[in-house]
C-alpha positions in Angstrom: 241.0 156.8 140.9 238.1 158.7 142.4 238.2 162.5 141.6 235.9 165.0 143.3 235.1 168.2 141.6 234.2 171.0 143.9 232.8 173.7 141.6 229.7 175.8 141.6 229.5 176.3 137.8 227.5 173.4 136.4 228.9 173.9 132.9 232.5 173.7 134.0 231.7 170.8 136.4 230.0 168.8 133.6 232.9 169.4 131.2 235.6 168.4 133.8 233.6 165.4 134.9 233.2 164.2 131.3 236.9 164.5 130.7 237.8 162.7 133.9 235.4 159.9 133.2 236.6 159.5 129.6 240.1 159.2 131.1 238.9 156.2 133.0 238.4 157.6 136.5 235.3 157.8 138.8 234.0 161.3 139.5 231.6 163.1 141.8 230.5 166.7 141.9 230.0 169.0 144.9 228.6 172.4 144.3 229.6 174.4 147.4 232.1 174.6 150.2 229.7 173.9 153.0 228.8 170.6 151.5 232.4 169.7 150.8 233.3 170.2 154.5 230.2 168.5 155.8 230.6 165.4 153.6 234.4 165.3 154.1 234.8 165.3 150.4 238.6 165.7 150.5 239.0 162.8 152.9 236.9 160.4 150.8 238.5 161.2 147.4 241.8 160.2 145.8 242.2 163.6 144.2 240.2 166.9 144.3 239.7 169.6 141.6 238.8 172.7 143.7 237.4 176.0 142.7 238.2 178.9 145.0 235.2 181.2 144.3 232.5 178.9 145.9 229.2 180.0 147.4 228.8 179.8 151.2 232.3 178.7 152.2 235.1 179.5 149.8 237.6 177.1 148.4 240.6 178.3 150.4 238.6 177.7 153.6 237.7 174.2 152.5 241.4 173.5 151.7 242.7 175.0 155.0 240.1 173.1 157.0 241.2 169.8 155.4 244.9 170.4 155.8 244.3 171.5 159.5 242.5 168.2 160.0 245.5 166.2 158.6 243.8 165.3 155.3 246.6 165.0 152.7 244.5 164.3 149.6 246.1 165.9 146.6 244.3 169.1 145.5 244.4 170.8 142.1 243.0 174.3 142.3 241.0 175.3 139.2 240.0 178.9 139.4 239.6 182.3 137.6 241.8 183.9 140.2 245.1 184.1 138.3 247.3 186.7 139.9 250.6 185.8 141.6 249.2 186.6 145.1 246.2 184.4 144.4 248.4 181.5 143.4 250.6 182.0 146.4 247.6 182.0 148.7 246.5 178.8 147.1 249.8 177.0 147.5 250.2 178.4 151.1 246.8 176.9 152.0 248.0 173.5 150.8 247.3 173.2 147.1 249.4 170.8 145.1 248.9 172.5 141.8 247.1 175.5 140.4 245.4 176.0 137.0 243.7 179.2 135.9 240.5 179.4 133.9 240.0 179.3 131.0 242.0 176.1 130.7 242.7 173.4 128.1 241.2 170.1 129.1 244.3 168.2 127.9 246.4 170.2 130.3 244.0 169.6 133.2 244.1 165.9 132.6 247.9 165.9 132.4 248.2 167.7 135.7 245.7 165.4 137.3 247.7 162.4 136.1 251.0 164.0 137.3 249.6 164.7 140.8 248.2 161.2 141.0 251.4 159.7 139.9 253.4 161.6 142.5 251.0 160.7 145.3 250.3 157.1 144.4 253.7 155.8 143.2 254.9 153.4 146.0 258.2 151.6 145.2 259.6 149.7 148.2 262.4 152.2 148.9 263.6 154.0 152.0 266.0 156.9 152.3 267.9 158.4 155.3 269.8 161.6 155.8 271.0 162.0 159.4 267.8 162.0 161.6 265.5 162.3 158.6 264.0 159.1 157.3 261.7 158.9 154.3 259.7 155.8 153.2 258.3 156.0 149.7 256.1 152.9 150.2 254.0 154.6 152.9 254.8 158.2 152.1 256.0 158.5 155.7 258.7 160.9 157.0 260.2 160.8 160.4 262.6 163.1 162.2 264.5 161.4 165.1 261.6 158.9 165.2 258.9 161.5 165.2 256.4 161.4 162.3 256.3 164.6 160.2 253.1 165.2 158.3 253.8 166.5 154.8 251.6 167.3 151.8 252.2 165.3 148.6 254.1 168.3 147.2 256.3 168.8 150.3 257.0 165.0 150.3 258.1 165.1 146.7 260.4 168.0 147.3 262.0 166.4 150.3 262.4 163.1 148.4 264.4 164.9 145.6 266.5 166.8 148.1 267.3 163.6 150.0 268.2 161.8 146.8 270.8 164.5 146.1 271.8 165.1 149.7 274.7 167.5 149.8 274.3 168.5 146.1 272.5 171.4 144.5 269.0 170.7 143.3 268.0 173.4 140.8 264.6 175.0 140.5 264.2 173.3 137.1 264.9 169.9 138.7 262.3 170.6 141.4 259.7 171.7 138.8 260.2 168.7 136.6 260.1 166.3 139.6 257.2 167.9 141.4 254.9 169.0 138.6 256.1 166.6 135.9 256.9 169.4 133.4 258.5 172.8 133.3 256.7 175.2 135.6 255.8 178.4 133.7 254.5 180.3 136.8 256.3 182.4 139.3 259.5 180.8 140.7 258.6 182.0 144.2 255.9 179.3 144.3 258.8 176.9 144.9 260.0 179.1 147.7 256.6 178.9 149.3 256.7 175.1 149.4 260.4 175.1 150.6 259.5 177.5 153.4 256.5 175.4 154.5 258.7 172.3 154.4 261.4 174.0 156.5 258.7 175.0 159.0 257.9 171.4 159.6 261.4 169.8 159.6 263.4 172.6 161.2 261.2 173.0 164.3 263.2 173.9 167.4 266.4 174.1 165.3 268.6 177.2 165.1 269.7 176.4 161.5 267.9 174.7 158.5 268.3 171.3 157.0 267.7 173.0 153.6 270.2 175.5 152.4 269.4 178.1 149.7 272.1 178.3 147.0 271.7 181.8 145.7 271.0 181.9 142.0 271.0 178.1 141.7 268.5 176.3 143.9 268.6 174.4 147.1 270.6 171.7 148.9 269.9 169.3 151.8 272.9 169.6 154.1 272.6 166.6 156.4 275.7 164.6 157.4 
């Protein structure tokens, strides 16, 4: 796996790079947002560790530009901005995970492996729920034959909902499936991803494929 580190602090970049290489991955370092956009760093990497407080062009702008261009490379935000609104802005922009500085290197590597596992696992399996079709081998989702572009996190959420079509999927189940371990952050982070997913698959519909089960979680309601 090739990991790009977009980070202006050379000490942090060196420490993360060392850990990533010792874990057996290739690594490159980009020091500012302008360079990341110009060199299409997200498009040319398997996974990106992204700081938000970058010189020139900030990390959120880098992430938003990539997602707007259809680049789905998994992104782990690594930043000192740790408030709930900061995290929500990161996830809304298209982050797949969010880790606040200071951080434990072991946790960083665990999150990188979890994101890579979700994005790269490709068993030959297809699922269908009404007009929704999901192919794990190619990470492709179609709705009535039309391709729906999802981020790796959105795809993972939809996959679990489709596996349990018509049944309640709890927030705990979603956290374990999407992040690989219990999420200790704000539960409305899940709601942000669900709302983004709804915005893509419910377009031009008066109701939603995904029902909120108050106090329990969510359910895909597709005959």
